[in-house]
C-alpha positions in Angstrom: -12.0 -2.5 6.8 -8.3 -3.0 6.6 -9.2 -5.3 3.4 -11.1 -2.4 2.1 -8.4 0.3 2.6 -5.6 -1.8 1.3 -7.6 -2.9 -2.0 -8.7 0.8 -2.6 -5.0 1.6 -2.2 -4.0 -1.1 -4.5 -6.7 -0.1 -7.0 -5.7 3.6 -7.1 -1.8 2.7 -7.2 -2.4 0.4 -10.1 -4.5 3.2 -12.2 -1.4 5.5 -11.6 1.0 2.8 -12.5 -0.9 1.9 -15.5 -1.5 5.7 -16.9 2.3 6.3 -16.8 3.5 2.5 -17.5 6.0 3.1 -20.4 8.1 5.6 -18.4 7.9 4.3 -14.9 10.1 7.0 -13.6 8.7 7.0 -10.2 8.5 3.2 -9.4 4.9 3.1 -8.9 5.1 -0.6 -9.6 6.7 -1.1 -6.3 3.8 0.4 -4.5 1.3 -1.8 -6.5 3.1 -4.8 -5.4 3.3 -3.8 -1.6 -0.6 -2.9 -1.7 -1.5 -6.1 -4.0 0.4 -8.0 -1.5 -1.4 -6.7 1.8 -4.8 -7.1 0.0 -4.1 -10.8 -0.5 -2.8 -11.0 3.1 -6.1 -9.0 4.5 -8.3 -11.3 2.0 -6.9 -14.5 3.6 -7.2 -13.0 6.8 -11.0 -12.2 6.3 -11.5 -15.9 5.1 -9.9 -17.5 8.1 -12.1 -15.0 10.5 -15.1 -16.0 8.7 -14.6 -19.5 9.0 -14.1 -19.1 12.7 -17.0 -16.6 13.6 -19.2 -16.8 10.8 -21.8 -14.2 10.0 -20.8 -12.0 13.1 -17.9 -10.8 11.1 -20.3 -8.5 8.9 -21.6 -6.8 11.8 -18.5 -5.7 13.9 -18.5 -3.1 16.8 -17.9 0.6 16.1 -14.6 0.2 17.9 -13.6 -2.4 16.2 -14.3 -0.9 12.9 -12.2 2.1 14.1 -9.4 0.0 15.1 -9.5 -1.8 11.6 -9.5 1.5 9.9 -6.2 3.1 11.7 -4.5 -0.3 10.9 -5.4 0.1 7.5 -4.5 3.3 7.2 -1.0 2.7 8.9 -0.6 -0.2 6.6 -0.9 2.1 3.7 1.5 4.7 5.2 3.9 1.7 6.0 3.7 1.1 2.3 4.3 4.6 1.1 7.4 4.8 3.4 9.0 1.5 1.9 8.3 3.0 -1.5 9.9 6.3 -0.8 12.7 4.6 0.6 13.2 2.5 -2.3 12.7 5.5 -4.7 15.2 7.6 -2.7 18.0 4.4 -2.7 17.5 3.7 -6.2 17.0 7.4 -7.4 15.7 6.8 -10.9 16.0 10.9 -11.9 19.5 11.3 -10.4 18.3 14.3 -8.0 19.9 12.7 -5.0 23.0 11.9 -6.6 23.0 15.5 -8.4 22.4 17.1 -4.9 25.0 15.2 -2.9 27.9 15.7 -5.6 26.8 19.2 -6.6 29.9 21.5 -7.5 30.0 24.8 -5.4 
């Protein structure tokens, strides 16, 4: 489930990035890299789990599915937090700079 959640997040962020690719003001490429990296990590985890437990991997208990869903959603949320921090630090539109140095 974690792999599925992060792959969906990666595909959606890639589509948004591609739609706005020439401008790239919101730095969505950072979000794409984070989610694709997480997807590759979960894919490697799934491969090693399959080697370890075999076909049992495809029939998890409902509690395990829920735990994996929460883990996948928390990874997506952490990726968004990292993206927001990078966006605030880089400030591509100059909004923070304008708010901090606003003359009264």
